[in-house]
Phi, psi and omega in degrees: 000137178237124175248124178244011176241161176301146177252130188244113178261003189294333179280347182279323176052235184290350179278357180258091186283339188198157173259002180280153181262176183299332181269008176090358177276195179239147187304317187294341178297333185260014182235057187294333183261006178292131184264347180201151178227130178238114179249012182305131176090350179286132181252351176227130177228359181229170179286332190258323183201186183267013178250150176261110182211162176050234183294337180293344178299333179297336179295336182257021180281111184260013186299336180270351183269073186291338181267000183296123180243332184227128174233114180247120180238000000 
């Protein structure tokens, strides 16, 4: 899948428990052509709590998102 437009998670809010994928990796690894990410309004981003800490930091690894120009949190 190739996304060349911003991806907006803000409407998902508390329904977004994690950025990890079914195979244990993180979602952003598979979105290299995504140009923007909007997480405004999200209150859950991890499996355990609403904070990004320890191993959950890997969920925010943007090293594969080479086209990312805008990150709104």
